[in-house]
N, C-alpha and C positions, 0 to 999 in steps of 0.2 A: 468591568465594562464589557458589553457585548461586542465582539469583534467580527461577527458575521454580517454579511450584507443583507439589506432588507428591501422593502418596496413601499411605495406610496399608494394610497387608495382613497376611496371615499365611502362613507357610511351610507347605505341605502335605506336601512330601517330594520325592524325586528319582525320575526315570524316564529314558527315553531315546526319541529320535525318529530316524527314518531319513530321510535326504535322498534327492533324486531319483537321485543317483549311487550309492546304496546305502550310503553312509557313515553311521556311527552317531554321534550327538551326545548326550552326557549333559546333562540339563536339570533344573532345579529348578522345581517347580510352585508358584505363589504365587497365593493368592486375594486379589484387589485390590479394595478398596472394597466398596460405595460409601461415600464419606465425606461428612460434612455440615460446612459452615462454621459453627462455633459462635461465633467472635469474630474481629473484625478489629482488629489492632494498627495504630495510626497514629503518624506521626512527631510530631504535635502533642501527643498525650496520653501516648504510651509511649516516645517517643524512637527508635523503629524501626518498620518496616513488616513485618507478617507476617499470615498467616492461620492461625487455630487450627482444626484439623480434628478431628472426632470420628469414632470407628470402632467399630462393633458396639454394638447396643442393650444397655442394662443395666436390670434390674428396678428399679422405683422404690423398693421397700423396702430395697434395698441401697445407696441413695444418701443421704448425709447432707444436712442442711439447707443448708449453704453451697453445696454442689455443685448441689443442686436449684434453688436460686435462680439460679445461673449458667446452667443450662440453660433455666429458665423465661424468663429475660431474653431469651434468643435464640429462644425459642419452638420448641425442638427437644426430641426425646426424649433421656433420659439416655444417655450413651455410656460404654463401658468404658474406652476409650483416648482421650486428648487429646494432640495434638502440634502444635507450631507449625512452619510453614515460612516462612522469610524470603523475601520477594518484593519486587519493585519496586512503586512506587505505581501504575504503569500496569497491572501484573498484578492488584494488589489491587482496583483499580476495576472489574475485569471480573466480580468475584464479590460476592455479597450474603450477609449472615448468614441461615442457614437453607437456602442453596442446596446442592444435592447434586452432588458431583463423582464421576464414575464412571470406569470403565476406558477410556472413549473418549478420555481425556487422552493415551493412548499408542496406538501402532500397531505392527504387526509389523515387525521390522527396526530399531526405535529402539534407541539406546544409552542406558542408564540407570545411575544410581548407587543402590546398595542399602545401607541401614544396618540392622544387627541386633545382637543380643547373642550372642556365641559360647557354646557349651556349657561349663558349669562342670565342672571335673575334680576338684573337692574340694581338700583340702590335699595338696600334693605336695612332694617334695624337689627338690634342684638337678639330679639326674641326669635325672629325667623332664621337668622344666620347661625347663632350659637346655642339656641334653645334656652335663653335666659327666662326666668320666671316672670320678670316684670315687677313693678311696684304694687303695693297693696292698694285696695280701693276703699279703705275705711279710715276712720280717725282723721278726717280732714284732709286726706291726700287729694291733691287737685291735678287730675289728668296726667298721672305718671304711671299708668297701667302697663305700658310697654317700654319704659325707660330703662337705661342701663344702670342707673344709680350713681352714687358718688364715686369719684376716682381716688378719694383719700389723700388729696394733695393739700398741704398747708403752705405757709410761707417758705418753708424749706422742704423740698427743693423748689417749690413754687412753679412747677410745670408738670405736664403730663408725660410720664415715662413712655418710652417706645414699647410696642408689643401689646398694648391694652386691646381687649376685644371691644370694638366700638362699631357704630353704624358705618356702612360703606358699601362699596361695590361687591355684590354677592356672586360667587362662582366666576365663570369665564376664566378658568385657569388651566394650565397644562397638566394633564393627568396621564400617568402611565400605569396600565394594568398588566401585570405579569402572570405567566402561567395560564394563558387562555388557550383552549383546545379547539382545533379545527374539526368540526363535526362532519361537514360535507364540503365537497369541492367540485366546482363546475368549470373545468379548464376552458371549455369552448366559449363560455361567456365571461371569463375572468372574474368569477364570483366565488367567495368563500363564505361558508356558514360557520360562525364562531360561537361557541357556547357562552351564553350570558350576555350582559350588556356591554356596550362600548361607549366611551365618552363622546359627546358632541351631538349636534342635530343632524338631520338628514342632509346628505350631500356635503358634509363637513370633511375636511382632510384628516386622514389618519396615517400614521407611520407604523409599519409592521416589520418585525424582524424575528428570527428564531430566538427562543428563550435561552437564557444562559444555563448550560447543563452543570449539574453538580450543585 
């Protein structure tokens, strides 16, 4: 488990950068933080140690009363997103409720882990989702070109076993990419350029934290 604190951000899109030798590198631009410590989880009270971070301000009239009480207790402005980062007690002790954490947590060249939600593809069949070949189109086969085929069930056990690859919701899953490298860093604009692609659509929420060493 990664025990270092991270940050929340949003994916801005993709572009490219050119290195000194003229090579081209595809990068994803991410707006990172600033985030505010809204709550500290402790081993004595909660059974684990974590920092709850808030990202992006939210209008007060869009916050319900229990949420508003939570933010007022921390004496911070309401936030659109709240996420917890598991940390060690030593790391948690370096932060206080209400403290702001910004992009200075990282530096150019760092290796990070990024968690996001992949783009949803809607309801899809087995050919698109799993690459099935589909049924044959000869010998009297009737409109079974993209079907999954028989499930092989007889009277015993007389049901479909769990885990079969079937049609259903495609993508829109939590994805974590490990070992992503920061290529460029623009501290004044709170923007990171990360080598490669990052899961999610534009303006989608991502969680960033230092990669596990070793």
